[in-house]
C-alpha positions in Angstrom: 0.0 0.0 0.0 1.0 3.6 -0.5 1.6 5.0 3.0 1.5 8.6 1.8 -1.9 8.1 0.2 -3.2 6.2 3.2 -2.2 9.1 5.5 -3.8 11.6 3.1 -7.0 9.5 3.3 -6.9 9.6 7.1 -6.2 13.4 7.0 -9.3 13.9 4.8 -11.5 13.8 7.9 -9.7 16.7 9.5 -6.4 17.7 11.2 -4.7 15.0 13.1 -1.3 14.3 14.7 1.1 11.4 14.0 0.1 9.3 17.0 -3.5 9.4 16.1 -2.8 8.7 12.5 -0.8 5.6 13.4 -3.6 4.4 15.7 -6.3 4.9 13.1 -4.3 3.2 10.4 -3.9 0.1 12.5 -7.6 0.1 13.3 -8.7 0.6 9.7 -6.3 -1.9 8.2 -6.1 -4.6 10.9 -4.5 -7.2 8.7 -1.8 -4.9 7.3 1.6 -4.4 8.8 1.3 -1.9 11.6 2.9 1.4 10.8 6.0 2.4 12.8 5.9 5.9 14.3 9.1 6.8 12.5 7.5 5.9 9.2 4.4 8.0 10.0 6.4 11.2 10.9 8.8 10.7 8.0 5.9 10.4 5.6 4.2 13.5 7.1 7.3 15.5 6.6 7.5 14.5 3.0 3.8 15.4 2.5 4.5 18.8 3.9 7.6 19.2 1.7 5.6 18.3 -1.4 2.8 20.7 -0.5 0.2 17.9 0.1 -0.1 18.6 3.8 0.7 21.4 6.2 1.1 22.0 9.9 -2.1 23.1 11.6 -0.8 24.1 15.0 -0.3 21.9 18.1 -2.5 20.0 20.4 -1.7 18.7 23.9 -5.1 17.2 24.9 -4.0 16.8 28.4 -0.7 15.1 27.4 2.5 16.0 25.6 2.3 18.7 22.9 1.8 17.2 19.5 2.0 18.7 16.0 -1.3 18.7 14.1 -1.3 18.2 10.3 -4.0 18.7 7.7 -4.4 18.0 4.1 -4.1 20.8 1.5 -6.1 21.3 -1.6 -3.2 19.7 -3.6 -3.3 16.8 -1.1 -7.0 16.3 -1.7 -6.4 16.3 -5.4 -3.6 13.8 -5.1 -5.7 11.5 -3.0 -8.7 11.7 -5.4 -6.5 10.8 -8.3 -4.9 7.9 -6.6 -8.2 6.5 -5.3 -9.7 6.6 -8.8 -6.6 5.0 -10.4 -7.1 1.4 -11.6 -4.7 -0.9 -9.8 -3.2 -3.1 -12.5 -3.2 -6.8 -12.0 0.2 -8.1 -11.0 2.4 -7.7 -14.1 4.8 -10.5 -13.1 3.5 -13.9 -12.3 6.7 -15.4 -10.8 6.3 -15.5 -7.1 8.6 -16.7 -4.4 7.0 -20.1 -4.0 7.3 -20.8 -7.8 10.9 -19.5 -7.7 11.8 -21.9 -4.9 10.2 -24.9 -6.7 12.2 -24.2 -9.8 15.4 -23.7 -7.9 14.8 -26.9 -5.9 14.4 -28.8 -9.2 17.7 -27.3 -10.5 19.5 -28.1 -7.3 18.2 -31.7 -7.3 19.3 -32.2 -10.9 22.8 -30.9 -10.3 25.8 -32.8 -8.9 25.4 -33.9 -5.4 27.1 -31.4 -3.1 29.7 -32.7 -0.8 30.8 -31.3 2.6 34.0 -29.4 2.9 37.3 -31.2 3.5 37.6 -32.8 6.9 40.0 -30.9 9.2 43.3 -32.5 10.2 43.0 -33.8 13.8 44.7 -31.5 16.3 47.3 -33.0 18.6 47.7 -31.4 22.0 50.8 -32.0 24.1 50.2 -33.2 27.7 53.7 -32.5 28.8 54.7 -30.0 31.5 56.8 -27.5 29.6 58.4 -26.3 32.9 60.1 -29.7 33.4 63.0 -30.5 31.1 63.5 -33.9 32.7 60.1 -35.2 31.4 60.3 -37.5 28.4 59.1 -36.3 25.1 55.3 -36.7 25.3 53.1 -38.4 22.8 50.6 -35.9 21.6 47.0 -36.8 22.1 44.7 -36.6 19.1 41.7 -34.4 19.5 38.8 -35.7 17.4 37.3 -33.1 15.0 33.5 -33.4 14.3 32.7 -34.4 10.7 31.1 -31.7 8.5 27.3 -31.9 8.3 26.0 -33.3 5.0 24.5 -30.8 2.6 20.7 -31.4 2.5 19.3 -32.4 -0.8 16.8 -30.1 -2.5 13.3 -31.7 -2.7 10.6 -29.6 -4.4 7.8 -32.0 -3.5 8.7 -31.9 0.2 8.9 -28.1 0.0 5.4 -27.8 -1.4 4.0 -30.1 1.3 5.7 -27.9 4.0 4.5 -24.7 2.3 0.9 -26.0 2.1 1.0 -26.7 5.8 2.2 -23.2 6.6 -0.6 -21.7 4.4 -3.3 -23.8 6.0 -2.1 -22.8 9.5 -2.3 -19.1 8.5 -5.8 -19.7 7.1 -6.9 -21.2 10.4 -5.6 -18.1 12.2 -7.5 -15.7 9.8 -10.7 -17.7 10.1 -10.5 -17.4 13.9 -9.9 -13.7 13.5 -12.9 -13.1 11.2 -15.3 -15.3 13.3 -14.2 -13.9 16.7 -17.1 -12.3 18.7 -17.2 -8.6 18.0 -15.1 -8.7 14.8 -16.0 -5.6 12.8 -16.7 -5.5 9.1 -13.2 -4.1 8.2 -11.6 -7.0 10.0 -13.8 -9.5 8.3 -13.3 -8.1 4.8 -9.5 -7.8 5.3 -9.3 -11.4 6.5 -11.5 -12.6 3.6 -9.1 -10.9 1.1 -6.1 -12.7 2.6 -8.0 -16.0 2.8 -8.9 -15.9 -0.9 -5.3 -15.2 -1.9 -4.0 -18.0 0.4 -6.6 -20.4 -1.0 -5.5 -19.5 -4.6 -1.9 -20.3 -3.5 -3.1 -23.7 -2.1 -4.9 -24.7 -5.3 -1.8 -23.6 -7.3 0.5 -25.7 -5.1 -1.8 -28.8 -5.5 -1.7 -28.4 -9.3 2.1 -27.9 -9.3 2.7 -30.9 -7.1 0.7 -33.1 -9.5 2.8 -31.8 -12.4 6.3 -31.9 -10.9 7.5 -34.6 -13.2 6.6 -32.6 -16.3 7.9 -29.4 -14.8 11.2 -31.1 -13.9 11.6 -32.3 -17.5 11.1 -28.7 -18.8 13.3 -27.0 -16.2 16.1 -29.5 -16.6 15.8 -31.4 -19.9 19.1 -33.1 -19.3 
């Protein structure tokens, strides 16, 4: 999401300070990443710099003094243009899950990786260096742990694990939207995420069923 436009939208209702804008953002977009205070104030400063917002005095409201900001006419125009702008469908279809599947196929088809060379055992003398009368000691060999084997890439196993993670997240979101007192914004936000996760799940099921064909295409050798 565009933080600058979200803040302009929140300012459309009237002057507000950064603390209140952060709180209202987190309430209005409950499933989004919470805004950091630093991000709020940095964005407000840029809006002021660009003439889209301006300082509207201060407000203490019984607590620390806070700077109030309000949207300008240019800010309202910018917000209206952004809100009416069609959001294009994702122009690139390669996502991280697909990229990991392809890379796992490539790794599995390549030469088997081997651990690094084993270290030479270290021999530690047990003699007392202060005594010249002691016989020359026989160093004791200290065993060095063998290097861990390099795990083999397995696209099928990865898809199974990723599906499990998606399903766990879907259960969490379902609990959020069905919780007593959940407001409509929370329900709609959870529904949006659930539909996207469900699409991912269906894609993973289809991909798992076609791994043999995909492997032949990715690595024809």
